[in-house]
C-alpha positions as CSV (number, residue, x, y, z in Angstrom):
1,M,15.4,-3.9,-3.7
2,L,13.4,-3.9,-0.5
3,S,11.8,-0.5,0.0
4,Y,9.9,1.4,2.7
5,C,7.0,3.6,1.9
6,T,7.4,7.3,2.6
7,N,3.6,7.9,3.1
8,V,4.5,7.5,6.8
9,H,5.9,11.1,6.4
10,P,3.6,14.1,6.0
11,A,5.6,16.3,3.6
12,E,3.7,17.4,0.5
13,D,6.2,19.7,-1.2
14,L,9.7,19.1,-2.6
15,D,11.7,20.8,0.1
16,G,9.8,19.0,2.8
17,I,10.3,15.6,1.0
18,V,14.1,16.3,0.8
19,E,14.1,17.3,4.5
20,Q,12.4,14.0,5.5
21,L,14.9,12.0,3.5
22,D,17.6,13.6,5.7
23,T,15.6,13.1,8.9
24,Y,14.5,9.5,8.4
25,A,15.7,7.7,5.2
26,T,19.4,8.5,5.5
27,P,19.6,7.5,9.2
28,V,17.7,4.3,8.3
29,R,20.1,3.4,5.5
30,E,23.1,4.1,7.9
31,A,21.5,2.0,10.6
32,L,21.1,-0.9,8.2
33,G,24.6,-0.5,6.8
34,V,23.5,-0.7,3.2
35,D,24.9,1.2,0.2
36,V,21.4,1.8,-1.3
37,L,18.1,1.9,0.6
38,G,14.9,1.4,-1.3
39,V,12.3,4.1,-0.8
40,G,8.8,3.8,-2.1
41,L,8.0,7.5,-2.6
42,W,4.6,9.0,-1.9
43,L,4.2,12.2,-3.8
44,A,1.0,14.1,-3.1
45,A,-0.8,15.3,-6.2
46,E,0.4,18.9,-6.0
47,V,4.1,18.0,-5.8
48,A,3.7,15.2,-8.4
49,S,2.2,17.8,-10.8
50,A,5.0,20.3,-10.2
51,L,7.6,17.7,-10.8
52,A,5.9,16.3,-13.9
53,S,5.9,19.8,-15.5
54,D,9.5,20.6,-14.5
55,P,12.4,18.4,-15.8
56,A,14.9,20.4,-13.8
57,A,13.0,19.7,-10.6
58,R,12.9,16.0,-11.4
59,A,16.6,16.1,-12.0
60,R,17.1,17.8,-8.7
61,L,15.1,15.1,-6.8
62,A,16.9,12.3,-8.6
63,G,20.2,13.9,-7.6
64,E,19.1,14.3,-4.0
65,L,18.1,10.6,-3.8
66,K,21.4,9.4,-5.4
67,A,23.5,11.6,-3.1
68,R,21.8,10.0,-0.1
69,G,22.1,6.4,-1.3
70,L,18.4,6.1,-1.9
71,G,16.9,4.1,-4.7
72,V,13.4,4.3,-6.2
73,Q,11.6,1.6,-8.0
74,T,8.0,2.2,-6.9
75,L,5.7,5.0,-6.0
76,N,2.5,5.0,-3.9
77,A,-0.2,6.9,-5.8
78,F,-3.1,5.7,-3.6
79,P,-3.5,8.8,-1.3
80,Y,-4.0,11.9,-3.4
81,G,-3.1,14.3,-0.7
82,G,-3.8,15.3,2.9
83,F,-2.8,11.8,4.2
84,H,-1.7,13.2,7.5
85,D,-4.7,15.5,8.1
86,T,-6.3,15.3,11.5
87,V,-9.1,13.2,10.0
88,V,-8.5,11.2,6.8
89,K,-11.0,8.3,6.9
90,H,-13.0,7.9,3.7
91,S,-11.3,10.9,2.0
92,V,-8.3,8.7,1.2
93,Y,-10.5,7.2,-1.6
94,L,-10.9,10.5,-3.3
95,P,-10.7,11.4,-6.1
96,T,-12.0,8.1,-7.5
97,W,-11.1,6.5,-10.8
98,T,-14.1,8.2,-12.4
99,D,-12.5,11.6,-11.7
100,P,-10.1,13.1,-14.3
101,R,-7.9,14.3,-11.4
102,R,-7.1,10.7,-10.5
103,A,-6.0,10.0,-14.1
104,R,-3.9,13.2,-14.2
105,Y,-2.3,12.4,-10.9
106,T,-1.4,8.9,-12.0
107,R,0.0,10.2,-15.4
108,D,2.1,12.7,-13.4
109,C,3.5,9.9,-11.2
110,L,4.4,7.9,-14.3
111,T,6.3,10.9,-15.8
112,V,8.1,11.4,-12.5
113,L,9.0,7.8,-11.9
114,A,10.6,7.5,-15.3
115,D,13.3,10.0,-14.2
116,L,13.7,8.7,-10.7
117,L,13.8,4.9,-11.5
118,H,17.0,3.3,-10.0
119,E,19.3,1.9,-12.6
120,D,19.1,-1.6,-11.2
121,A,15.3,-1.8,-11.4
122,D,13.9,-4.0,-14.1
123,Y,10.6,-2.1,-14.1
124,G,8.8,0.6,-12.2
125,S,5.6,0.3,-10.3
126,I,2.9,2.6,-9.1
127,S,0.2,1.4,-6.7
128,T,-3.3,2.9,-6.9
129,L,-6.7,2.7,-5.2
130,P,-9.3,0.0,-6.1
131,L,-11.5,2.4,-8.0
132,A,-13.4,3.9,-5.1
133,W,-15.1,3.3,-1.8
134,R,-17.9,0.9,-2.5
135,K,-20.9,3.3,-2.6
136,P,-22.1,4.7,-4.8
137,W,-20.9,2.8,-7.8
138,D,-22.9,1.9,-11.0
139,A,-22.4,0.7,-14.5
140,A,-21.8,4.3,-15.8
141,E,-19.0,4.8,-13.3
142,D,-17.6,1.4,-14.3
143,D,-17.4,2.6,-17.9
144,R,-15.7,5.9,-17.0
145,A,-13.1,4.1,-14.9
146,T,-12.4,1.7,-17.7
147,A,-11.8,4.6,-20.1
148,M,-9.5,6.3,-17.6
149,F,-7.5,3.2,-17.1
150,A,-7.1,2.9,-20.9
151,E,-6.0,6.6,-21.1
152,V,-3.4,6.2,-18.3
153,T,-2.2,2.8,-19.7
154,E,-1.5,4.6,-23.0
155,H,0.7,7.1,-21.2
156,A,2.5,4.3,-19.3
157,R,3.1,2.6,-22.7
158,A,4.6,5.7,-24.2
159,V,6.7,6.6,-21.2
160,S,8.0,3.0,-21.0
161,R,9.0,3.0,-24.6
162,R,11.1,6.2,-24.1
163,L,12.6,4.8,-20.9
164,G,13.3,1.3,-22.3
165,K,11.8,-0.3,-19.2
166,P,8.1,-0.9,-18.4
167,L,6.3,1.2,-15.9
168,R,3.3,-0.6,-14.5
169,L,0.2,0.2,-12.5
170,A,-0.7,-2.0,-9.5
171,V,-4.3,-1.9,-8.4
172,E,-4.6,-2.5,-4.6
173,P,-7.8,-4.2,-3.4
174,E,-9.0,-3.1,0.0
175,P,-11.9,-4.1,2.3
176,G,-14.9,-1.8,1.9
177,C,-13.9,-0.6,-1.6
178,V,-15.5,-1.4,-5.0
179,L,-12.6,-3.9,-5.5
180,D,-12.9,-5.3,-1.9
181,T,-11.0,-8.6,-2.4
182,V,-8.4,-10.0,-4.7
183,A,-11.2,-11.9,-6.4
184,D,-13.0,-8.6,-7.1
185,A,-9.9,-7.1,-8.6
186,V,-9.1,-10.1,-10.8
187,S,-12.7,-10.1,-12.1
188,W,-12.7,-6.4,-12.9
189,L,-9.2,-6.3,-14.4
190,S,-9.4,-9.5,-16.5
191,G,-10.0,-8.6,-20.2
192,R,-10.3,-4.9,-19.3
193,V,-6.7,-3.9,-19.0
194,D,-3.4,-4.6,-20.7
195,P,-1.6,-7.0,-18.3
196,E,1.8,-5.8,-19.5
197,Y,1.1,-2.5,-17.9
198,V,-1.6,-3.1,-15.2
199,G,-1.6,-5.8,-12.5
200,L,-2.2,-6.0,-8.8
201,C,-0.7,-4.6,-5.6
202,L,-1.0,-7.2,-2.9
203,D,-1.3,-5.5,0.4
204,T,-0.9,-8.3,2.9
205,C,-2.7,-6.4,5.7
206,H,-5.7,-6.1,3.4
207,L,-5.3,-9.8,2.4
208,A,-5.3,-10.8,6.0
209,V,-8.3,-8.7,6.9
210,S,-10.3,-10.5,4.2
211,F,-9.4,-13.9,5.8
212,A,-8.1,-14.9,2.4
213,E,-5.7,-17.8,1.8
214,P,-2.6,-16.3,0.2
215,A,-1.7,-19.3,-2.0
216,E,-5.3,-19.4,-3.4
217,E,-5.3,-15.7,-4.2
218,V,-1.9,-15.8,-5.8
219,R,-3.0,-18.7,-7.9
220,R,-6.2,-16.9,-8.9
221,I,-4.2,-14.0,-10.1
222,H,-1.8,-16.2,-12.1
223,E,-4.5,-18.2,-13.7
224,A,-6.2,-15.0,-14.9
225,G,-3.1,-14.0,-16.8
226,L,-2.4,-11.2,-14.4
227,E,0.6,-10.5,-12.2
228,V,1.3,-9.2,-8.8
229,V,3.3,-6.1,-9.7
230,K,3.9,-5.0,-6.1
231,V,3.6,-6.3,-2.6
232,Q,3.0,-4.0,0.3
233,A,4.5,-5.9,3.1
234,S,2.1,-5.1,6.0
235,A,0.3,-6.8,8.9
236,A,-3.1,-6.5,10.4
237,L,-4.3,-6.9,14.0
238,H,-5.8,-10.4,14.8
239,V,-7.7,-11.4,17.9
240,D,-9.1,-14.9,18.4
241,D,-11.8,-14.0,21.0
242,P,-13.0,-10.4,20.5
243,A,-15.7,-11.0,23.2
244,D,-13.0,-11.4,25.9
245,P,-12.9,-8.2,28.0
246,T,-9.1,-8.0,28.0
247,A,-9.1,-8.3,24.2
248,R,-11.8,-5.6,23.8
249,A,-9.8,-3.3,26.1
250,A,-6.7,-3.9,24.0
251,L,-8.6,-3.3,20.8
252,A,-10.1,-0.1,22.1
253,E,-6.6,1.4,22.4
254,F,-6.3,1.2,18.6
255,V,-9.5,3.3,18.0
256,E,-8.3,6.7,16.7
257,P,-9.7,9.5,14.5
258,R,-7.3,9.8,11.6
259,Y,-7.5,6.6,9.5
260,L,-10.2,4.0,8.7
261,H,-9.7,0.7,10.4
262,Q,-12.1,-1.8,8.7
263,V,-12.8,-5.0,10.7
264,R,-13.9,-8.5,9.5
265,E,-15.2,-11.3,11.7
266,R,-15.2,-14.9,10.5
267,S,-18.2,-16.8,11.9
268,A,-18.3,-20.5,12.7
269,S,-20.0,-21.1,9.3
270,G,-17.1,-19.4,7.5
271,E,-19.2,-16.2,6.7
272,V,-17.2,-13.0,6.9
273,L,-19.0,-10.2,8.7
274,A,-18.0,-6.6,8.2
275,A,-17.7,-3.3,10.0
276,D,-16.3,-0.2,8.4
277,D,-14.3,1.0,11.4
278,L,-13.0,-0.4,14.7
279,D,-15.2,1.7,16.9
280,L,-18.3,0.4,14.9
281,A,-17.1,-3.2,15.2
282,L,-16.8,-2.9,19.0
283,E,-20.5,-1.8,19.0
284,E,-22.0,-3.8,16.2
285,L,-20.3,-7.1,15.5
286,P,-21.4,-10.2,17.4
287,A,-17.8,-11.1,18.5
288,E,-18.5,-14.8,18.2
289,G,-15.5,-15.5,15.9
290,P,-12.0,-14.1,15.3
291,W,-11.4,-10.6,14.1
292,R,-9.0,-9.0,11.7
293,V,-8.5,-5.3,11.9
294,H,-7.1,-3.0,9.1
295,F,-4.5,-1.4,11.2
296,H,-1.0,-1.6,9.8
297,V,1.1,-2.7,12.8
298,P,5.0,-2.8,12.8
299,L,6.2,-6.0,11.3
300,H,9.0,-6.7,13.8
301,A,7.0,-6.2,17.0
302,Q,4.0,-8.4,18.0
303,P,1.2,-6.5,19.8
304,T,0.6,-7.2,23.5
305,P,-1.5,-10.5,23.9
306,P,-4.2,-11.4,23.4
307,L,-3.7,-9.4,20.2
308,R,-1.3,-10.5,17.6
309,S,-0.3,-9.5,14.1
310,T,-0.8,-11.4,10.8
311,T,2.8,-11.5,9.6
312,D,2.2,-15.2,8.8
313,V,-0.1,-14.1,6.0
314,L,2.7,-11.9,4.6
315,T,5.3,-14.7,4.7
316,D,2.7,-17.2,3.2
317,A,2.0,-14.7,0.4
318,I,5.7,-14.4,-0.4
319,T,6.1,-18.2,-0.4
320,A,3.2,-18.5,-2.8
321,L,4.6,-15.8,-5.2
322,T,7.9,-17.6,-5.2
323,A,6.2,-20.9,-6.1
324,E,4.5,-19.1,-9.0
325,R,7.9,-17.6,-10.1
326,Q,6.7,-14.1,-9.5
327,A,9.2,-11.6,-8.1
328,P,7.3,-8.3,-7.5
329,H,8.5,-5.2,-5.8
330,I,8.3,-5.4,-2.0
331,E,7.5,-2.2,-0.1
332,V,7.1,-2.2,3.7
333,E,4.1,0.1,4.3
334,T,3.4,0.9,7.9
335,Y,1.9,4.4,7.8
336,T,0.3,4.2,11.2
337,W,3.3,4.9,13.5
338,S,1.9,8.2,14.5
339,V,-1.5,6.8,15.7
340,L,-0.2,3.7,17.5
341,P,-1.0,3.5,21.2
342,H,1.9,5.3,22.9
343,A,3.0,6.8,19.6
344,S,4.8,9.6,21.4
345,Q,7.3,7.1,22.6
346,V,8.3,5.9,19.1
347,D,11.7,6.7,17.5
348,L,10.4,6.6,13.9
349,A,13.8,6.1,12.1
350,A,14.8,3.3,14.5
351,G,11.4,1.7,14.1
352,I,11.6,1.7,10.3
353,A,15.1,0.3,10.5
354,D,13.9,-2.5,12.8
355,E,11.0,-3.3,10.4
356,L,13.3,-3.5,7.4
357,R,15.8,-5.8,9.3
358,W,12.8,-8.1,10.0
359,A,11.6,-7.9,6.4
360,R,15.1,-8.6,5.0
361,M,15.3,-11.8,7.1
362,E,11.7,-13.0,6.8
363,V,10.5,-11.7,3.5
364,A,13.1,-10.4,1.0
365,A,15.4,-13.5,1.4
């Protein structure tokens, strides 16, 4: 079941979530002409906690989803809350995996997902952040995070046994974080977690920004005895010559205050240079090699040249996963519609439907 991630919508209470299902998800399903539309729910911590403590509220939400022809197999538990605040930036990485609030939130999401999981789903998945932003992080924090993963895994195991289907965590490496790359995530997870309940979320925008080769990274995961539990189908911005004035002017239109847009430059020697945000990259990077920008752009619509998107990385990743006989959940995650250049001209429901049509043709098939 191909899903779209509802973190594109700002609601952080149950009534608001139901209203947004009516405003966006139902029209998308109708536009696509499908009986069931997959939705990857984002539940902020406060509403996840309320649902986890109230079986009647969970039953209500399950009923609201079913009545609208919406199916859930995955949750996004990366943003804790405030994901549509005026400024998000580094706060999206809080609380970290050393903070009991992160463990509690993830346990709540597991409890909720067990009651929302669509009948056709073989398993449920929950994507989560790659421990923390990279600084500060020390051995003591490593130990605390390990203990919290063990605690949450035990809850996943218990809930899965009651449900009769596994619920699995999917750790999502992201540039700039403690687990910056797939290699970092594989190294940290291997031998530390139970691979039956913990694997990776492969965000293909993040993969592209790292200038990683999808087939190599999928092979790395497989050889470590881990699995890709979930793919976030997403695309980054790419520019071949960031020194070109036209390219720099086009990139400048994507500078905005809400989200962090990490940039990587690949030098002639193959070294990958880093900047933590697009405005910093325009000031600091040498612009002597191609750039990739962490800005989730709509899958179906290429940016205006000389910019382009990295949908080729997405399709290559799916090809590699197929070759390794892995069939993870696929969730289209373009949360940046509201901060795109000319965002006021966007019809969000129509845009999501167009993305999902593209993904059904190019990815899900």
